[in-house]
N, C-alpha and C positions, 0 to 999 in steps of 0.2 A: 369571811365570816368571822364577827368580834369574837374575842374570848368568853364573853358572858354570855352570847348567844349560842355557841358551842358546848359553853357547859352546861347550860339549859336545855338544849338538845338532848345532849348526852346522858344527864338525868331523867328525861320523860322516856329516853328508850331501856335506860335501865329497870326502870319500873315496870314497863311492859314487858322486858324481858323478864326479870324476877318472877313474873306471874307464872310465866310457864313452869320454872323450876318445881312447881307445885306437884307438876305429873311427872314421874321417873322417865316416862317414854319420852317426854319434850328434853327433859336433862342429858339423856342419854343420846340424843339425836339432834344435836344443833344443825338445822339443815339450811342453808342459805339460796334454796332452791322451793322452799314453802313460802307463805306468806306472812313475812313478818309484818309486826304492827308499829305504828308510831314513825319516828326518824328514821328507824332502820329501812320502813317500808319507804319511806322518803326518797332515801338515799340511793334503794334499788331501783326505783323509777328512774329517777335522774342518771342512773350508770345505764339505762335501758334508752334513755334521751341522748346520751351520747358526752354528757357534761362529767365524765369520769373525775375530773379532778376537784370539781365539786363534792361529789358524791364520797371521796375519802375524805373530805375534810370534816364529814359527817361520822362517818365510821370511825375515824382516830378519835374525835372526842368521844365516841362509847366507848374505847379501848383504853384511852388514859383515864377515863373516871371510873371502870368497871368495879364493882364492889366484890365480885367472886371472879374464880377462873372459868367456871362454865359460861358466864354473860361473857368474858373478856375473849373466850375461844369461839364464841358465834361470832362476834365482831370481827375478829381476825380472819374468819373464814369468809366472813361477805367481804373483807378486804382484799384476798384472795381472789377473788371472783371479780371485785372491782378490776384489778390488773388484768385481769382476763379478758375483759372488755376493749383494753389497751393491745392486746396481744402480746403481754407483756410476761413472758413464761417466768425468768427469774426473779421478779418480785412475787408473782402469784407462788411459786413454790417457797420463796423466803416465809410467807405469811400460812401455808398450808402446813410447811415445819413447824411452827408455832403450834398449830391444832394439834398437830403429832404430838407435840411434845404435853399437851395437855390431855390426852389422852395416856399417856405412858403413867401418869399419875395416877388413873382409875384403874390400871391393871390389877392389882389386888382387890379391888373391892368388889370390880365387875369385870373381871377378865375375858368373857366373849363378847360383852360389847365395846369393850376399849381395843383389844387387838382387829375387829373387825371394822372400826372406825378407823384405826391407823390405816390399815388397809385401804379403806374407801378414801381416805385424804389423801393419801399417797397417788391412788388411779386418778383422781380429781385432778390433782396438780400435773398428773402425766397428760392428761384430756388435754389440759391448757396448751401444754408444749407441744403437743402433735399439732393441734390445730396451728398454734404459730408456727410451725415449721421448723421448731426447734427439736430434730428427731433424737437426737443421741440423749438431751435431757429427758424425753419422754421416754426413751427405753429403760432408763437407768431407774425412773421413778415408777414405771409401769412392775419392774421387776423388785422395786423395794415394796410396792403395795402386795404383789405376791407371797414375797417371803413375809411380810408382816401378818396378812390375813390366815397366812397358813400356819399361825403360833396361836391361833384360835385353841384353846384346850377343850376336852370333852368336859361334858357333852356340848359338842358342838350345836351352835344355832346356824351356823351356814356350812355346806360342806365342801369338802377339800377340792371337789370337781369344779365348782363353782369359781373358784381362784385359777384352776386348770383351764377353765375356758376362758375368762376373760383375758389372762395371760396369752394364750393363743390368738384368740381376738386382736388383742392390741399387737402383737408381733405381726400378724398378717398386716395389717392397717400400716405398720411401720415399714414392711420390706415392699411394699405396694408403693408407698411414698417414694421409697428409695430406688425405685425401677426394677428390683429384683423379681420377677413374676414367679419364677420356680420357686422362691423360700416363700411367697405369700401362699400360693397353693397348698405347699406342706402346711404349713399353719393354719389354713382353712381345712384341711383334713383334721387335724388336730383337734380344732374347735368342734368337729364334726363326732369326732371318736367321744369327746365330754359329753356331750348330750346325750349320744346315743349308749353311754355307759351309767348314766343317771336320768330316768325318767322324770322324777320328783323335780331335781334342778334345770330339766330341758321345760318342763311346763312353766315357768318364770321366762325363760332366757332363750327359747326357741325363736322367737319373734326379732333377736337382733340378729340371727344368721344371714337371712338373706341381705341385710343391710352390708354383714362384713363380704358377703360376697359382691355385691353391689360396688362398695367402695373399691376394693382390688381392683374389678373390673376396670371401673372411672381411671383410677390410676395408671393400669397398666394398658389401658388404650382401647380397651374393648367394650367399645358402646353400646352395640347392643345389647349384650349380657349386662352390662351398668344399667340401663333401662329397664330392662326386663325386671331384675331384681330389686332395682329400687322402686319401682313401681308397684311390684309386690310387697314389698316394704311397707310402704306408707299406707297401705289399706290393710295390714294385720291389725287385728285386735290390740289396744294398748299403743298402736303406733300411729294412729291417726292425727293427732295432734304433734308429733315430734317435728320441730323446726328445722334441725339440723339432715334428718332425713330429706325432708322435702328442698332444704337447701343443694343437698348433692345430688337430687333428680334434676334441680335447674340447671347446675352445672353441665349436666349429662344433656339436657337441652339444648344449651349455650353452645355445646362442642359440636354438636351434631348439625347447628345451623337453624334449630327451631326458636327462632326470635320470642314469638307469642307465646308458646310454651313458656318457654324459659323466665320470660317476664312475667307471666302468671304465677309461675311457680315461686320465684322470688320474692313476690308480693305477698304469696301465702306463708310462707318461712318467716319473713318479716313480722307479720301478724301475730304467728304462733308464739315468736320470742319472747314470751312475755313474760318468765320466770328469772332469777337471778341464778343461773346455773350454766356450766362450760356451754351446753348449746346455742343457751340465748348469746353468750358473751362471744361466740364465733359470729353467729348467725346474723345478729341485729348489725353491727358495723358493717358486715361482709355483702349483704343484702341490701343496706341505705346505700352504699357505692355504687352496685349495681343498678340501684334502681333511680339513680341520680338525687337521693332525697339529704338533707342538711342535717348535720348532728347540732344540738344545742350547745350554747358555749355560755 
């Protein structure tokens, strides 16, 4: 991409991003998993196609010419996700750290939102790392996310129990990936206690519990339990279009030798992975490889 074209692309993207700043909610939550417009949307679609270097050239142009810190943070978060599509934990964390640094500047003006977003960004980076197999980095950043989220002052907009649940959920998955079934079961129990202790929080988070149980079962070799829990998970309200859960189910089918079911589930996961977020960043290239599809270059 030429310098002049990059500047043109960046200017158009910033104009569109700036329009969202008129709405406080949009300014407070720059989410790459949503529906970015213009060149940001173009770059997100290019990542989905597998041409990540090309996408990052667009994102870098937006970062370099950003006229305010919020617009820059939005593009930096999108850049983190672009690296996630390559399974690049280190660079994803580098850009997530930049977004966290932006939110630290908002702690005085909007402390509830700022600390929550700091925790969210750390967890998002951790999710990229666990999916990439960088388990130690993932654990550090999940724990960092927990610590940052718990700093949210009263009146809290997100309960402490949410972060307790999220940490137990993450540690359970990490233990399973490390082959420690006993520790994974302890963390499943901790996650269950967190849900049972806060029914309001559980009303939003219960649907992620079967996914945890299924994930642990998959990575500890209990395929019947993994199939049962993940089949339940993908049919729960709110999970029907989750590509990662569908991909996990495909992995179970594959290990069970159910080739037709596995291929169908991988195809469904691939088609559902249409957002610019950690689930799609893992599923899109992984399922593409399973299906024998070529990435754009």
